[in-house]
N, C-alpha and C positions, 0 to 999 in steps of 0.2 A: 894260279889253272883255278878258275872258280866253280867251283861246286856245284852241277843245281837239283835243286830238290825236288825236280819235277813242275814245277810251275812255273812254266815259263812266261805266263807270263808275269812276272813279281815287279815290276816299273807301272800297273797303271792298275789303280782299285778295283774291287770286285766288284760288280751289278747292283749287289742288294746296296750299296750304300748308295744310289740315289744320282753318280752320275752325271748325264746331261736329260733328268733330270725335273721338270718345276723342282720347287720346296715344298709349294701351299700344293701341299698329296693332300686326299680326300675331303681340301675344300673348293663347290660350288661357286664359278659369279652371277653374277642376278641377271650376265643371259643363258645360263643352264638353269636355271633358277625359275628364272619366266615361260617358257620354252619344256620342261617338271610342269609347269602350271597349269599354264592353256593345252597338255594333251589327257592332261588329267580332267578339269575342264569339259577340252570335245569330246571323249568319254562318258562323265554323267548324261551332256546332253543328249548324245547320239541313243542315250539307253530309251530317255521320257520325247526323242521328238514326235513317237506315235501317238503318245499321248490325246491330244483333238483329235486326233483319225479313231483312237479307241471311241474315245464319247463321245462323235459324232455314230459310228458302229454301231453301240447301249445307242442310240434314242432312235434309234430304225428299229436297228429291235425287237423293243418296247414300243411301235405304231404298227409293224408287225404282227407282237403278238399277236395288238388291238384288235385291227384289223383279224383278225383270222376266232378271232368269236366268234358262238356265237352267238341269234341274234340272243337266246334264252340269259346267256354266260355275263352277257353286256347290260338284262337286264338287270342280274341281280347286285352287279356291278351300283348300275345306280340307285336303288331302293337301299342297301349295306351306305353308301353316302348318306340318300335321304334319312333313313334310319338316323343316324348318328348327329345330324341337321336337330332330330329333330326329337336324340333324348338332349341334343344341349335344350333347344328353350324350356322344355319341357323342364331344363331344373330350374331353367328363370320362373320358370308362371309359377312353378311351384313355392321361390324365393318369393314371392309378390305371397302368393297368397297364402305363409306358416305370414309375412310379418304382414300382413292386414288382419288375420283370423289375432293376432297378439294382440291389436291395437284396439280392436273390437271388445280384446277382455278384459285386457287394462282397464278403455274409460265404462263396461261395467260393472266392475272392480272399485272403480271411481278413480283409483291410479295414473295419475299421469304419462301423457304419449311418450315424454322423456327416458320415462323408463321399459319403452321398446329391449332396452339389447340384455338388459337385467331376465328375460324373458326366457326360458331357455322348451323343449323339445317337440315333437314334428308332426307329435299329432292332433286332433282337438281333450283329449282327456289330461296328457302332458304339459299346454298350455296352458289349460284351465288349473291342473293346481299348479301350475310357479307359479300363476299366477296368483291366487292365494296363497302361495309360501309367503310372498314377496309382499302384493297388498298385508301379510299382520304384521310384520315387520317393521315396512308402514305408517304403521295404527290406523289405515284407512281403509273407513267404512264405506262399504260401496254403497250410493243411492241407493236412499229409501223409496222404495214403489208408493205410488200415490192411491187419492179410494177406488178410482176405475185403474179397471182389468188392464195393465198393458204400458201403463202410463211409468216413468221414471221422475224420482225427484227430480230433476230438469225440466223436466214435461208439468205439473203442475206448476211448478217457478213462474215458468214461461206464462199460464192463464194468468196466474196475480199479480205476471208485471213485479215483480220483484225480486227476481235472478238477480244478482254487479258478474256482468262476465271477467273470464278471464279471455285473455291470444291464446291460452294453452287447451283451454275449456274449446271455446269452438273449434281448433285448429281436431281436436280426436274428438268434435263432431265430426268431422270434416272428412278426416277417415277412417272413422269406425261404421261411411254412412247417416249416418242420425241428425242428417241435418233434417229436416222435411222443411213443406213451406215456411208451417206457423212457426217453427222456431228459428227461421231465417228473421220471418217478420219483424219478432220478437227482439232478434238482435239488433235490428236496424232502428228498434224501439228506446231498446234499449241504453246504443251509443249514440241517438242526438238529447236524449236525455240524462249521458254521462254515467249511467250500468257499468259503461266498460273498463274494466283494466289490463 
């Protein structure tokens, strides 16, 4: 007589041992991976599907706010924009004016215009002091005034037709506004006589 120990399924393997289940448990097929990735991408795209609609709505809201602005607010906005442009242009003009002032001070001190980048300062006093220091370092003597009031040494030499001109001097005079008709005539004569280097 066979004794049974209470297990009537003695000849069948237990269910947790695998029985009829596939051997690669926990591994996904390529089709299953593709389906998971496609599902994930679809969810992400759905999140941002209305982005262009939101952008368009934002632009419409900005236009609506602008149209609801009072005339005074519109004028204030225009004025603020024009003020900004004016400040930018003022900065550019100030830069040009400062550069012209530096060139004039260099010419007064007898320093070549090529040294303009070495001049510091933003006021006339600061620029003058900087040019004076630069001229001292370069050991440049300012042009001596002629006997006539207000005539520089260059003007005196022009009257004597003995000045030997350099291209940098002519350029400095042009930049500083010191190129008078008399000086221009002398430069033309000096060119003809070979006194321009």
